[in-house]
C-alpha positions in Angstrom: 55.9 28.1 -52.0 56.4 25.6 -48.7 54.4 28.7 -46.9 51.7 28.8 -48.6 51.2 25.2 -49.0 51.3 24.9 -45.2 48.6 27.5 -44.7 46.7 25.8 -47.2 47.1 22.4 -45.4 45.9 24.0 -42.2 42.8 25.8 -43.6 42.4 22.0 -45.1 42.3 20.6 -41.3 40.4 23.5 -40.2 37.8 23.0 -43.1 37.5 19.4 -43.7 39.6 17.5 -40.6 43.1 15.9 -40.7 41.8 12.6 -41.8 39.5 13.4 -44.7 41.4 13.4 -48.4 41.0 16.4 -50.4 42.2 16.3 -54.2 44.3 19.4 -55.6 44.5 20.1 -59.1 47.6 22.4 -60.1 49.6 22.8 -63.1 53.4 21.5 -63.6 55.0 24.8 -61.7 58.4 24.1 -60.5 57.1 25.0 -56.6 54.5 22.6 -57.0 56.5 19.4 -57.9 59.1 20.0 -55.6 59.9 17.4 -53.1 59.2 19.5 -49.4 56.1 20.9 -51.4 54.6 17.3 -52.2 55.8 16.3 -48.7 53.8 18.7 -46.9 50.3 17.7 -48.8 51.1 14.0 -48.6 51.6 14.3 -44.8 48.4 16.2 -44.4 46.2 14.0 -47.2 46.2 16.6 -49.7 46.5 14.4 -53.1 48.3 16.9 -55.9 47.0 15.8 -59.5 49.2 17.6 -61.7 47.6 18.7 -65.1 49.1 18.0 -68.3 51.6 20.6 -69.4 49.9 23.8 -71.2 46.7 23.0 -69.8 46.1 25.5 -66.8 43.8 27.6 -68.8 40.9 24.7 -68.5 40.6 25.6 -65.1 42.2 29.4 -63.6 40.9 29.7 -60.3 42.3 32.8 -60.3 39.9 33.9 -62.4 37.5 32.6 -60.6 35.2 35.2 -58.3 36.9 37.6 -56.5 40.5 36.6 -57.1 41.1 38.1 -60.7 38.8 41.2 -59.4 40.9 41.6 -56.0 44.1 42.0 -58.4 42.8 44.0 -61.1 41.2 46.3 -58.0 44.8 46.4 -55.7 46.1 47.3 -59.3 44.3 50.0 -59.8 44.6 51.4 -56.4 48.1 50.9 -56.8 48.5 53.0 -60.1 45.6 56.0 -58.8 48.4 56.2 -55.8 51.2 56.2 -57.9 49.5 59.0 -60.2 48.2 61.0 -57.4 51.8 63.2 -57.4 52.3 65.4 -60.2 55.3 64.5 -61.3 54.5 60.8 -61.7 51.2 62.3 -63.4 53.3 64.6 -65.8 55.5 62.0 -66.8 52.5 59.6 -67.2 51.1 61.8 -69.7 54.0 62.9 -71.5 57.0 61.7 -71.0 57.2 57.7 -69.9 58.7 55.4 -72.1 57.5 52.0 -73.1 60.5 50.6 -70.6 59.2 52.8 -67.5 55.9 51.9 -68.3 56.9 48.1 -68.2 58.9 48.5 -65.0 55.9 50.7 -63.3 53.3 47.8 -64.2 55.7 45.1 -63.0 55.8 47.0 -59.4 51.8 47.3 -59.8 51.4 44.0 -60.4 54.0 42.8 -57.9 52.5 44.4 -55.4 48.9 43.6 -56.1 49.8 40.1 -55.7 51.3 40.6 -52.7 48.0 41.9 -51.1 46.3 38.6 -53.3 49.3 35.9 -51.7 48.8 37.9 -47.9 47.3 35.3 -45.1 44.2 36.9 -44.4 43.4 36.3 -48.7 43.5 32.8 -48.1 40.1 31.4 -47.5 39.6 33.4 -50.9 42.2 31.7 -52.9 41.2 28.7 -51.7 37.6 28.9 -52.9 38.2 30.0 -56.2 40.1 26.7 -56.0 37.1 24.3 -55.0 34.4 26.9 -57.4 37.1 25.5 -60.0 36.8 22.2 -59.6 40.5 22.0 -58.7 40.0 21.1 -54.7 38.0 18.4 -54.4 36.7 16.9 -50.9 37.4 12.5 -51.1 34.6 11.2 -49.0 
C-alpha cells in the first residue's frame, strides 16, 4: 500500500502541485489507516477522510467508468487464455469441482487485479476517484 500511496502522491503533485491540498475519501481498510500511509499522504497535503464502517458501497470508485470494465475484461481474457488449452476446456465442461472453480476464479481475479494495479494504470484509477467525488481538490 505504501508504494501505491507514493505513486498517488506523485500523481497529485504532477496534477495539482505540491502546495495544493486535496481530499481523498477512503474506507477503513487496515492499509489505509496505517501510520506509514497516513504520513505519506499528510506530507503531500492529501487529507484522508475515512468513511464510516460499512459505507464503501456509497462511493465505489472501482465501479466508476473504466476501472470495473478493465477488471472484468482482464478476468475474461484470463479465462479465455486458460480455456485455450484443450485439457482445461475439457475439465471446464465436464470434470471441474466447485473447489477447483473457486481456485481458478481466485487466480483469474488476482491476475486481473495485478493488471489494474500496475503503475501504468495509475491515472485510470485516480480518475475514478475524481469521478465519484472521492478525490476533491481544495482551492
